[in-house]
C-alpha positions in Angstrom: 69.7 -37.3 -6.6 66.5 -36.9 -8.5 66.7 -39.0 -11.7 63.9 -39.1 -14.2 64.0 -41.7 -17.0 62.6 -39.2 -19.5 64.8 -36.2 -18.5 63.5 -32.7 -18.4 63.6 -29.4 -20.3 67.4 -29.2 -19.9 68.2 -32.6 -21.4 66.2 -35.5 -22.8 68.2 -37.9 -20.6 69.7 -37.3 -17.1 73.0 -38.8 -18.0 73.5 -36.3 -20.8 72.6 -33.3 -18.8 75.0 -30.4 -18.8 74.1 -29.3 -15.2 76.5 -30.3 -12.4 73.5 -31.1 -10.1 69.9 -31.9 -11.1 67.6 -28.9 -11.4 65.2 -30.5 -9.0 67.9 -30.9 -6.4 69.4 -27.4 -6.9 66.8 -25.0 -8.2 69.0 -22.0 -7.5 71.9 -23.4 -9.6 69.5 -24.2 -12.4 68.1 -20.6 -12.3 71.7 -19.2 -12.5 72.5 -21.6 -15.4 69.4 -20.6 -17.3 70.1 -16.9 -16.7 73.6 -17.2 -17.9 72.5 -19.0 -21.1 69.9 -16.2 -21.7 72.6 -13.5 -21.2 74.8 -15.2 -23.7 71.9 -15.3 -26.2 71.3 -11.6 -25.7 75.0 -10.8 -26.1 75.1 -12.7 -29.4 71.9 -11.0 -30.7 73.4 -7.7 -29.8 76.6 -8.5 -31.6 74.7 -9.4 -34.7 72.3 -6.5 -34.7 74.3 -3.9 -33.0 71.2 -2.4 -31.6 69.9 -2.6 -28.0 66.5 -1.5 -29.2 66.2 -4.3 -31.8 67.3 -6.9 -29.2 64.8 -5.6 -26.7 62.0 -5.6 -29.2 62.8 -9.1 -30.5 62.9 -10.5 -26.9 59.9 -8.6 -25.6 61.9 -7.0 -22.8 62.9 -3.4 -22.0 66.1 -1.8 -23.2 67.2 -1.6 -19.6 66.9 -5.4 -19.3 69.2 -5.8 -22.3 71.7 -3.4 -20.8 71.7 -5.4 -17.5 72.2 -8.7 -19.4 75.1 -7.2 -21.4 76.6 -5.9 -18.2 76.4 -9.4 -16.6 78.0 -11.0 -19.6 80.8 -8.4 -19.7 81.5 -9.0 -16.0 81.6 -12.8 -16.4 84.0 -12.4 -19.3 86.2 -10.0 -17.4 86.5 -12.5 -14.5 87.8 -15.3 -16.8 
């Protein structure tokens, strides 16, 4: 296990980290966790604005990227 006394961008301290495994030990798991968090933020922004175009513009991504993100969020929610 990689343990850093000063933490990383996920958490200021390793013992307080929300990840199951350190991002340095499991880069793929970290990427999925980060992507999932981004998708949730996109879904929340869409819920507030109601506009895919506004969300895309605010996040400097294409409308298609927003639609993909919303689709992933809906699929994760449906599996729960």
